[in-house]
KOLPA-584986 format. One line per field, with one value per residue: chain; x, y, z of N, C-alpha, C, CB in turn; residue number from 1. Coordinates in steps of 0.1 Angstrom, whole numbers, plus 5000, padded with zeros to 4 digits. Glycine has a CB too. Layout:
BEGIN
chaine: c(A  ...)
nc1: c(X  ...)
nc2: c(Y  ...)
nc3: c(Z  ...)
cac1: c(X  ...)
cac2: c(Y  ...)
cac3: c(Z  ...)
cc1: c(X  ...)
cc2: c(Y  ...)
cc3: c(Z  ...)
cbc1: c(X  ...)
cbc2: c(Y  ...)
cbc3: c(Z  ...)
num: c(NUM  ...)
//
This chain:
BEGIN
chaine: c(A  A  A  A  A  A  A  A  A  A  A  A  A  A  A  A  A  A  A  A  A  A  A  A  A  A  A  A  A  A  A  A  A  A  A  A  A  A  A  A  A  A  A  A  A  A  A  A  A  A  A  A  A  A  A  A  A  A  A  A  A  A  A  A  A  A  A  A  A  A  A  A  A  A  A  A  A  A  A  A  A  A  A  A  A  A  A  A  A  A  A  A  A  A  A  A  A  A  A  A  A  A  A  A  A  A  A  A  A  A  A  A  A  A  A  A  A  A  A  A  A  A  A  A  A  A  A  A  A  A  A  A  A  A  A  A  A  A  A  A  A  A  A  A  A  A  A  A  A  A  A  A  A  A  A  A  A  A  A  A  A  A  A  A  A  A  A  A  A  A  A  A  A  A  A  A  A  A  A  A  A  A  A  A  A  A  A  A  A  A  A  A  A  A  A  A  A  A  A  A  A  A  A  A  A  A  A  A  A  A  A  A  A  A  A  A  A  A  A  A  A  A  A  A  A  A  A  A  A  A  A  A  A  A  A  A  A  A  A  A  A  A  A  A  A  A  A  A  A  A  A  A  A  A  A  A  A  A  A  A  A  A  A  A  A  A  A  A)
nc1: c(8111  8143  8160  8178  8172  8148  8156  8168  8145  8136  8145  8142  8118  8122  8138  8152  8128  8106  8084  8074  8089  8076  8054  8057  8071  8044  8031  8018  7999  7975  7966  7952  7946  7931  7938  7968  7972  7959  7977  8001  7996  7992  7975  7946  7946  7975  7984  7972  7987  8011  8012  8002  8021  8042  8034  8033  8065  8069  8069  8048  8020  7981  7966  7944  7921  7913  7898  7905  7893  7898  7908  7887  7890  7869  7859  7882  7910  7934  7968  7999  8032  8058  8066  8094  8107  8096  8112  8140  8147  8142  8167  8179  8165  8175  8193  8227  8257  8285  8312  8345  8375  8400  8426  8452  8479  8507  8530  8562  8579  8609  8635  8631  8627  8618  8610  8620  8603  8563  8543  8515  8495  8466  8434  8412  8378  8357  8335  8298  8274  8250  8260  8274  8256  8243  8262  8263  8240  8246  8266  8296  8329  8352  8364  8353  8353  8344  8343  8336  8333  8358  8375  8404  8436  8454  8451  8435  8451  8464  8444  8443  8470  8460  8444  8462  8476  8458  8444  8423  8425  8408  8377  8378  8352  8349  8335  8310  8292  8296  8274  8269  8253  8248  8269  8286  8318  8321  8348  8367  8378  8404  8419  8413  8428  8452  8463  8458  8470  8499  8504  8500  8526  8542  8537  8537  8558  8567  8564  8528  8507  8477  8442  8422  8391  8359  8325  8288  8264  8234  8230  8250  8287  8308  8339  8358  8386  8407  8420  8444  8447  8467  8502  8522  8546  8556  8561  8542  8556  8534  8545  8562  8556  8534  8511  8471  8444  8414  8381  8362  8383  8415  8448  8480  8501  8510  8545  8547  8529  8545  8568  8551  8542  8566  8574  8553  8534  8496  8474  8446)
nc2: c(3021  3007  2978  2962  2968  2960  2926  2922  2923  2907  2883  2877  2870  2848  2834  2800  2790  2770  2764  2786  2799  2783  2789  2818  2815  2807  2826  2847  2863  2854  2835  2824  2831  2809  2785  2789  2776  2752  2741  2741  2728  2732  2749  2775  2788  2792  2798  2821  2837  2835  2845  2875  2882  2885  2906  2921  2929  2942  2924  2909  2922  2932  2918  2941  2952  2968  2992  2994  2980  2951  2921  2893  2853  2830  2837  2847  2867  2876  2875  2893  2893  2924  2939  2949  2928  2906  2890  2880  2851  2825  2825  2844  2851  2832  2823  2832  2810  2810  2823  2804  2794  2787  2759  2756  2739  2750  2762  2780  2805  2817  2835  2840  2815  2785  2765  2732  2721  2725  2748  2753  2771  2797  2805  2830  2821  2834  2853  2852  2865  2864  2865  2889  2908  2904  2905  2937  2941  2940  2959  2970  2952  2936  2915  2927  2957  2984  3004  3033  3032  3048  3057  3063  3043  3044  3045  3024  3005  3009  2999  2970  2968  2972  2946  2928  2919  2906  2874  2861  2872  2891  2912  2936  2956  2966  2995  2998  3019  3035  3033  3006  3004  2994  3006  3000  2998  3011  3005  2988  2953  2947  2969  2980  2962  2963  2985  2988  2967  2977  2999  2987  2969  2993  3004  2987  2968  2937  2932  2918  2897  2900  2889  2897  2900  2902  2909  2908  2922  2927  2934  2953  2956  2949  2953  2925  2924  2902  2896  2876  2852  2860  2851  2849  2850  2869  2902  2931  2964  2991  3024  3022  3021  2999  2982  2973  2958  2966  2960  2977  2996  3012  3008  3025  3005  2997  3000  2980  2960  2957  2938  2917  2907  2903  2884  2862  2864  2865  2893  2906)
nc3: c(1500  1497  1475  1490  1519  1519  1512  1538  1552  1546  1554  1575  1584  1569  1568  1582  1580  1567  1559  1555  1539  1517  1510  1502  1479  1460  1464  1436  1422  1416  1430  1454  1489  1510  1481  1483  1506  1503  1485  1498  1519  1546  1572  1573  1586  1593  1572  1563  1585  1580  1557  1559  1581  1558  1546  1568  1566  1539  1518  1502  1489  1489  1463  1434  1415  1382  1391  1420  1440  1462  1448  1454  1451  1458  1476  1494  1499  1471  1468  1458  1450  1458  1435  1430  1442  1428  1407  1420  1437  1462  1474  1480  1500  1521  1552  1544  1539  1560  1558  1551  1566  1544  1543  1527  1504  1490  1472  1477  1473  1470  1473  1444  1437  1435  1465  1478  1497  1505  1518  1540  1537  1552  1539  1529  1519  1486  1483  1479  1460  1480  1508  1510  1510  1534  1552  1542  1557  1580  1586  1593  1609  1631  1607  1582  1564  1545  1518  1501  1459  1447  1466  1477  1462  1482  1509  1508  1510  1535  1550  1543  1553  1586  1587  1583  1603  1621  1636  1617  1593  1569  1552  1524  1514  1483  1471  1484  1509  1540  1550  1549  1519  1491  1466  1442  1422  1405  1384  1366  1379  1369  1366  1390  1412  1397  1405  1438  1435  1434  1449  1474  1469  1471  1496  1516  1540  1545  1514  1511  1498  1488  1474  1450  1439  1414  1424  1416  1429  1434  1411  1406  1404  1430  1445  1462  1482  1501  1526  1541  1567  1599  1593  1614  1613  1594  1605  1590  1573  1575  1555  1572  1597  1620  1617  1630  1627  1649  1663  1643  1631  1620  1639  1652  1661  1692  1713  1730  1719  1688  1703  1707  1686  1668  1682  1671  1683  1685  1685  1685)
cac1: c(8119  8154  8157  8187  8168  8134  8162  8174  8137  8128  8150  8141  8106  8117  8156  8150  8114  8105  8074  8064  8092  8070  8037  8058  8068  8028  8022  8019  7987  7965  7962  7941  7946  7929  7948  7982  7967  7956  7992  8012  7994  7993  7959  7946  7946  7989  7982  7969  7997  8021  8014  8003  8038  8051  8030  8041  8078  8066  8073  8036  8003  7969  7960  7934  7915  7919  7889  7908  7888  7903  7911  7890  7886  7864  7861  7897  7922  7945  7976  8008  8044  8060  8071  8109  8108  8090  8124  8144  8151  8141  8180  8184  8163  8185  8209  8245  8268  8296  8321  8354  8392  8407  8440  8456  8495  8509  8547  8564  8586  8623  8648  8626  8628  8602  8618  8610  8590  8555  8536  8502  8490  8454  8433  8396  8367  8360  8323  8293  8262  8241  8270  8274  8246  8241  8278  8262  8228  8249  8278  8318  8330  8365  8364  8343  8355  8332  8350  8329  8342  8368  8386  8422  8443  8463  8442  8431  8461  8464  8432  8450  8476  8453  8440  8473  8485  8452  8444  8416  8425  8393  8380  8376  8343  8354  8322  8301  8292  8298  8259  8263  8243  8254  8266  8292  8328  8333  8361  8368  8382  8414  8426  8417  8439  8466  8467  8460  8486  8508  8504  8501  8537  8548  8538  8537  8570  8570  8549  8517  8498  8460  8436  8410  8378  8349  8315  8280  8254  8217  8227  8260  8293  8316  8350  8364  8402  8409  8432  8445  8448  8482  8512  8526  8563  8561  8553  8542  8550  8529  8553  8571  8548  8528  8496  8464  8423  8405  8368  8363  8394  8429  8454  8491  8507  8523  8556  8544  8524  8548  8571  8546  8538  8577  8577  8542  8522  8485  8473  8436)
cac2: c(3010  2998  2961  2956  2964  2946  2913  2926  2919  2892  2873  2883  2863  2834  2822  2789  2788  2765  2762  2800  2802  2777  2801  2832  2808  2805  2838  2847  2878  2849  2823  2828  2822  2795  2781  2790  2769  2739  2738  2739  2716  2744  2752  2778  2796  2794  2805  2837  2842  2837  2860  2889  2888  2888  2919  2933  2933  2946  2919  2911  2931  2926  2925  2950  2952  2984  2998  2996  2968  2939  2912  2879  2847  2820  2850  2847  2876  2868  2882  2895  2901  2942  2942  2949  2913  2899  2885  2874  2838  2825  2821  2860  2854  2827  2832  2827  2802  2814  2814  2797  2802  2772  2752  2749  2737  2753  2767  2789  2815  2819  2840  2838  2800  2778  2759  2720  2725  2732  2752  2753  2787  2796  2818  2832  2818  2842  2854  2851  2877  2866  2865  2903  2914  2897  2914  2948  2945  2940  2966  2969  2942  2928  2910  2936  2968  2992  3014  3039  3034  3062  3058  3060  3028  3042  3046  3009  2998  3011  2991  2962  2968  2963  2930  2916  2911  2900  2860  2858  2881  2900  2916  2948  2954  2982  2997  3001  3032  3031  3026  2997  3007  2990  3022  3001  2999  3021  3002  2973  2949  2944  2983  2983  2953  2968  3000  2986  2959  2984  3007  2971  2969  3001  3013  2978  2959  2931  2932  2907  2888  2901  2884  2906  2893  2913  2899  2916  2919  2934  2944  2964  2954  2959  2947  2924  2929  2892  2895  2860  2859  2864  2835  2846  2850  2883  2913  2939  2981  3002  3035  3023  3019  2984  2983  2965  2964  2962  2962  2985  3009  3004  3014  3018  2993  3004  2990  2966  2949  2955  2932  2907  2909  2895  2869  2853  2864  2876  2907  2903)
cac3: c(1503  1487  1475  1500  1531  1511  1515  1552  1559  1539  1557  1595  1583  1562  1566  1589  1581  1551  1555  1551  1523  1503  1510  1498  1468  1457  1459  1421  1416  1409  1441  1467  1506  1504  1476  1488  1520  1499  1474  1504  1524  1559  1580  1567  1599  1599  1564  1572  1597  1573  1544  1569  1582  1546  1541  1573  1561  1524  1504  1492  1489  1479  1442  1435  1397  1381  1398  1433  1446  1461  1443  1457  1448  1466  1491  1499  1491  1466  1471  1448  1451  1452  1415  1437  1444  1424  1400  1430  1437  1477  1476  1484  1514  1531  1557  1541  1546  1568  1550  1554  1562  1538  1543  1515  1503  1480  1465  1486  1460  1481  1464  1431  1428  1441  1469  1476  1504  1508  1535  1543  1539  1552  1529  1528  1507  1480  1493  1470  1466  1495  1519  1502  1514  1547  1556  1540  1562  1596  1592  1597  1625  1627  1597  1574  1560  1538  1512  1486  1450  1444  1472  1466  1468  1492  1519  1512  1516  1548  1562  1546  1565  1595  1587  1578  1614  1630  1634  1613  1588  1567  1540  1523  1505  1481  1462  1500  1516  1552  1562  1541  1510  1478  1453  1434  1423  1397  1383  1366  1387  1364  1369  1403  1408  1389  1415  1447  1444  1433  1463  1490  1472  1474  1511  1529  1540  1530  1499  1512  1494  1486  1464  1442  1429  1417  1426  1410  1442  1427  1394  1408  1408  1437  1444  1471  1487  1507  1532  1546  1588  1598  1595  1628  1609  1594  1611  1580  1582  1562  1554  1587  1609  1622  1621  1639  1631  1668  1659  1627  1633  1625  1649  1649  1669  1704  1708  1738  1706  1678  1708  1707  1667  1661  1687  1667  1690  1680  1695  1677)
cc1: c(8134  8153  8166  8179  8151  8144  8165  8162  8126  8135  8147  8128  8109  8129  8146  8135  8108  8092  8063  8077  8083  8056  8045  8063  8056  8028  8028  8006  7977  7961  7958  7950  7946  7936  7959  7981  7969  7969  8002  8008  7990  7979  7957  7948  7966  7990  7982  7981  8007  8023  8010  8019  8047  8047  8036  8055  8079  8066  8059  8028  7992  7968  7945  7932  7916  7907  7892  7902  7895  7902  7907  7887  7880  7861  7870  7903  7932  7955  7991  8025  8048  8070  8090  8113  8108  8105  8138  8140  8148  8161  8185  8173  8165  8194  8223  8250  8279  8308  8338  8369  8394  8423  8444  8476  8497  8527  8551  8575  8598  8629  8645  8631  8619  8611  8614  8600  8576  8550  8524  8502  8468  8447  8418  8387  8362  8344  8310  8288  8253  8247  8273  8267  8238  8250  8274  8251  8231  8255  8286  8316  8344  8373  8362  8344  8344  8342  8344  8341  8347  8371  8396  8426  8448  8459  8437  8440  8468  8452  8441  8456  8475  8457  8453  8478  8472  8449  8429  8415  8409  8393  8374  8366  8343  8338  8311  8307  8291  8285  8261  8259  8256  8260  8277  8306  8335  8342  8364  8383  8396  8421  8425  8428  8451  8469  8464  8474  8499  8509  8504  8519  8548  8545  8535  8548  8570  8564  8540  8515  8487  8457  8426  8401  8367  8335  8302  8269  8243  8221  8241  8272  8306  8335  8356  8377  8402  8418  8434  8448  8467  8492  8523  8537  8564  8556  8556  8542  8544  8541  8564  8569  8540  8519  8487  8454  8423  8392  8366  8374  8405  8438  8471  8495  8517  8537  8552  8544  8535  8561  8568  8542  8556  8579  8558  8531  8506  8480  8454  8430)
cc2: c(3003  2982  2958  2954  2958  2933  2913  2920  2909  2881  2865  2868  2849  2826  2813  2788  2784  2767  2779  2809  2797  2788  2815  2824  2812  2817  2844  2859  2869  2836  2831  2825  2809  2784  2775  2781  2755  2735  2735  2732  2723  2745  2767  2794  2800  2800  2816  2845  2849  2852  2874  2892  2888  2902  2930  2942  2942  2940  2914  2919  2923  2933  2931  2952  2966  2998  3005  2991  2953  2931  2891  2871  2834  2827  2849  2861  2867  2882  2882  2899  2919  2939  2945  2937  2905  2884  2875  2857  2838  2823  2831  2859  2843  2826  2822  2815  2812  2810  2808  2800  2784  2775  2747  2745  2745  2763  2777  2799  2823  2823  2839  2826  2795  2766  2744  2712  2728  2738  2756  2773  2794  2810  2816  2828  2833  2843  2855  2860  2875  2870  2881  2909  2913  2910  2934  2953  2945  2957  2961  2962  2942  2928  2918  2951  2970  3001  3018  3035  3052  3062  3058  3045  3027  3044  3034  3003  3000  2999  2977  2961  2962  2948  2920  2911  2902  2882  2852  2862  2889  2900  2931  2949  2970  2982  2996  3008  3024  3031  3016  2990  3007  2998  3012  3006  3010  3024  2991  2967  2945  2960  2985  2970  2959  2978  2996  2973  2968  2994  2996  2971  2981  3006  3000  2970  2955  2933  2920  2906  2893  2901  2894  2901  2903  2901  2907  2910  2934  2941  2956  2955  2957  2948  2944  2920  2917  2899  2884  2865  2856  2849  2832  2846  2863  2895  2922  2956  2987  3019  3032  3021  3006  2987  2974  2969  2956  2965  2971  2998  3004  3011  3012  3013  2994  2993  2981  2954  2947  2940  2918  2900  2900  2885  2860  2854  2874  2884  2911  2893)
cc3: c(1495  1486  1488  1512  1521  1515  1529  1561  1557  1549  1574  1594  1578  1562  1580  1588  1564  1545  1550  1539  1513  1502  1503  1481  1460  1461  1443  1420  1411  1417  1451  1482  1509  1497  1480  1497  1514  1492  1485  1517  1542  1557  1574  1574  1598  1580  1562  1581  1591  1562  1552  1574  1568  1541  1550  1573  1547  1515  1492  1495  1484  1469  1446  1416  1401  1386  1416  1441  1443  1456  1450  1449  1459  1479  1497  1490  1486  1463  1456  1455  1449  1441  1417  1433  1440  1411  1411  1433  1450  1481  1483  1499  1528  1539  1546  1546  1554  1561  1556  1553  1556  1539  1535  1510  1492  1484  1470  1478  1470  1469  1450  1427  1438  1452  1472  1482  1501  1520  1529  1545  1541  1544  1530  1519  1503  1484  1482  1471  1474  1506  1518  1514  1529  1551  1555  1551  1572  1600  1594  1609  1621  1617  1584  1572  1551  1527  1501  1474  1447  1451  1471  1473  1483  1508  1521  1517  1530  1555  1561  1557  1579  1598  1589  1592  1628  1628  1626  1599  1583  1554  1533  1510  1497  1464  1472  1502  1530  1558  1551  1528  1498  1463  1443  1433  1412  1386  1378  1370  1383  1366  1386  1411  1404  1405  1426  1447  1439  1447  1474  1485  1472  1490  1524  1525  1547  1525  1506  1501  1494  1473  1462  1437  1430  1419  1424  1421  1436  1421  1402  1414  1420  1436  1461  1474  1497  1513  1543  1560  1585  1599  1609  1627  1610  1600  1593  1582  1568  1563  1565  1597  1607  1620  1628  1638  1643  1663  1641  1626  1630  1632  1649  1659  1681  1703  1722  1723  1694  1690  1704  1693  1663  1669  1685  1673  1689  1693  1696  1669)
cbc1: c(8110  8170  8164  8199  8168  8130  8174  8178  8135  8133  8162  8131  8095  8110  8182  8157  8106  8108  8069  8059  8104  8065  8027  8071  8066  8018  8024  8015  7992  7969  7974  7926  7936  7922  7949  7987  7949  7944  8001  8021  8009  8003  7958  7938  7939  8000  7976  7957  8004  8020  7998  7993  8048  8049  8015  8040  8086  8071  8083  8029  8002  7956  7956  7939  7896  7923  7878  7908  7875  7904  7924  7885  7894  7873  7852  7906  7930  7940  7979  8000  8052  8068  8059  8110  8105  8076  8130  8139  8165  8129  8187  8179  8150  8188  8214  8256  8277  8295  8322  8350  8408  8403  8442  8449  8500  8495  8547  8569  8571  8632  8662  8630  8646  8587  8622  8613  8591  8550  8545  8498  8498  8451  8440  8392  8352  8367  8326  8288  8253  8235  8284  8264  8239  8247  8294  8260  8218  8262  8278  8331  8320  8363  8357  8331  8368  8322  8363  8327  8336  8365  8388  8441  8456  8473  8433  8428  8470  8460  8411  8456  8477  8442  8433  8488  8498  8441  8446  8409  8435  8392  8376  8389  8329  8380  8319  8298  8278  8307  8239  8258  8232  8246  8276  8286  8331  8339  8366  8364  8373  8412  8417  8402  8436  8464  8459  8448  8491  8508  8490  8487  8540  8547  8523  8524  8581  8570  8555  8505  8499  8453  8431  8412  8372  8348  8317  8278  8265  8205  8201  8255  8292  8307  8360  8358  8405  8411  8437  8459  8436  8484  8524  8522  8568  8560  8561  8532  8568  8508  8543  8576  8537  8530  8490  8467  8405  8408  8361  8346  8396  8438  8446  8499  8514  8515  8576  8523  8510  8554  8570  8539  8537  8589  8583  8543  8527  8470  8485  8436)
cbc2: c(3002  3000  2952  2964  2978  2946  2909  2945  2927  2887  2877  2909  2870  2834  2832  2790  2803  2750  2751  2814  2796  2757  2807  2844  2796  2794  2852  2829  2892  2848  2813  2815  2824  2795  2787  2803  2772  2737  2755  2751  2704  2760  2751  2773  2784  2776  2802  2833  2831  2825  2859  2887  2876  2878  2919  2930  2921  2953  2906  2902  2945  2925  2907  2966  2943  2986  2988  3006  2968  2935  2918  2876  2848  2807  2851  2831  2888  2857  2876  2909  2894  2956  2965  2950  2909  2912  2901  2883  2834  2809  2819  2876  2858  2824  2831  2836  2792  2811  2823  2788  2810  2767  2742  2758  2722  2759  2771  2782  2829  2804  2830  2849  2791  2768  2767  2713  2732  2729  2766  2741  2795  2794  2818  2843  2808  2841  2870  2842  2882  2855  2853  2904  2912  2879  2909  2950  2939  2927  2972  2988  2923  2918  2902  2935  2969  3004  3010  3059  3026  3073  3055  3074  3025  3051  3055  3000  3000  3029  2989  2961  2977  2963  2926  2923  2927  2909  2854  2860  2878  2916  2905  2955  2949  2982  2984  2991  3044  3040  3036  2997  3024  2982  3045  3004  2988  3022  3003  2967  2942  2937  2996  2986  2943  2979  3014  2985  2939  2989  3018  2945  2960  3008  3028  2969  2962  2921  2924  2910  2878  2915  2870  2913  2876  2927  2892  2915  2920  2942  2956  2977  2952  2963  2958  2919  2948  2880  2907  2848  2840  2874  2835  2834  2846  2887  2923  2935  2995  3008  3049  3031  3032  2975  2984  2963  2958  2974  2971  2992  3015  3000  3008  3024  2984  3005  2998  2968  2957  2971  2937  2909  2936  2900  2871  2841  2865  2867  2923  2908)
cbc3: c(1503  1492  1458  1503  1546  1485  1507  1555  1562  1519  1554  1601  1574  1545  1573  1603  1590  1550  1567  1571  1519  1505  1535  1509  1472  1465  1472  1412  1402  1396  1447  1467  1514  1498  1471  1494  1524  1489  1463  1506  1521  1557  1601  1560  1617  1608  1563  1586  1606  1566  1528  1585  1594  1535  1541  1582  1560  1519  1508  1490  1478  1484  1425  1446  1390  1362  1397  1436  1443  1467  1441  1467  1439  1468  1505  1496  1501  1453  1486  1438  1443  1466  1404  1454  1448  1418  1393  1439  1433  1484  1464  1470  1512  1529  1582  1547  1534  1581  1537  1547  1583  1519  1549  1504  1501  1473  1449  1499  1452  1491  1466  1421  1426  1423  1477  1475  1509  1503  1546  1559  1522  1566  1512  1529  1515  1466  1504  1467  1457  1501  1517  1485  1506  1550  1538  1525  1560  1600  1600  1603  1629  1626  1598  1580  1555  1551  1509  1486  1438  1441  1477  1472  1459  1489  1517  1503  1507  1550  1556  1539  1567  1589  1571  1568  1623  1631  1651  1620  1580  1573  1534  1523  1513  1473  1448  1513  1513  1558  1566  1543  1515  1474  1459  1429  1424  1402  1394  1351  1392  1350  1360  1412  1399  1367  1414  1452  1438  1421  1466  1486  1466  1465  1510  1534  1540  1525  1478  1517  1501  1491  1466  1432  1436  1403  1440  1392  1463  1435  1390  1418  1401  1457  1434  1475  1495  1502  1536  1537  1608  1612  1580  1634  1593  1582  1630  1573  1590  1568  1555  1591  1611  1633  1612  1651  1617  1685  1672  1623  1647  1616  1662  1643  1659  1724  1706  1749  1698  1668  1717  1715  1658  1658  1709  1669  1702  1674  1685  1671)
num: c(1  2  3  4  5  6  7  8  9  10  11  12  13  14  15  16  17  18  19  20  21  22  23  24  25  26  27  28  29  30  31  32  33  34  35  36  37  38  39  40  41  42  43  44  45  46  47  48  49  50  51  52  53  54  55  56  57  58  59  60  61  62  63  64  65  66  67  68  69  70  71  72  73  74  75  76  77  78  79  80  81  82  83  84  85  86  87  88  89  90  91  92  93  94  95  96  97  98  99  100  101  102  103  104  105  106  107  108  109  110  111  112  113  114  115  116  117  118  119  120  121  122  123  124  125  126  127  128  129  130  131  132  133  134  135  136  137  138  139  140  141  142  143  144  145  146  147  148  149  150  151  152  153  154  155  156  157  158  159  160  161  162  163  164  165  166  167  168  169  170  171  172  173  174  175  176  177  178  179  180  181  182  183  184  185  186  187  188  189  190  191  192  193  194  195  196  197  198  199  200  201  202  203  204  205  206  207  208  209  210  211  212  213  214  215  216  217  218  219  220  221  222  223  224  225  226  227  228  229  230  231  232  233  234  235  236  237  238  239  240  241  242  243  244  245  246  247  248  249  250  251  252  253  254  255  256  257  258  259  260  261  262  263  264  265  266  267  268)
//
């Protein structure tokens, strides 16, 4: 079983259960069930139940000696974490906070000069490792698109074009397979940033502002492209056509939808 799947299973039984999280943290291959119950302050029956749930999802297992006999202390079973999860902290198994859309005051460049006024610009916060793991386990949706490492940035630019007209914006996770498996970007953030910015400027008009960040997830580097919510002022065209993301797909905008966009009306 892959680490990514184990984390998803672990969240199912640990998220929102601080007592069970404590039991899991006390499992170290030396403490018995009775010792864990005593240190956690829980009833033995409840501790046994928690340990069984952790065992069912594959996070822990009974410890055996060299002869294969189950190890016990004071007549109680000793459990150990699976090697693949021993180095992980509890933060991996807690539900990540929902990403916020921030409103910031930024100076806007007009005709290559800074105007004296400021404009409110909404932007999406950069995701952390836990957030990325959570999204990958759930799959693509209206706000999240997966692209495998090596995907041409011109293809990525079309996905950007679809997000540009959405109410909440979105993000593209570059280095994640369609099924949510984290495989890695296979390129440095600097090189990818240069390539995607060139593709966006050359293929989308007017040229939008997209932010590119690298995030280390389960020992792999992925790249996250953040697209801010639509400003309801500009209509963006990818190779002369307007696009809108609906669900997990990008569609060419219909004539009536283009009229709505030019009126500043959201479609999605």
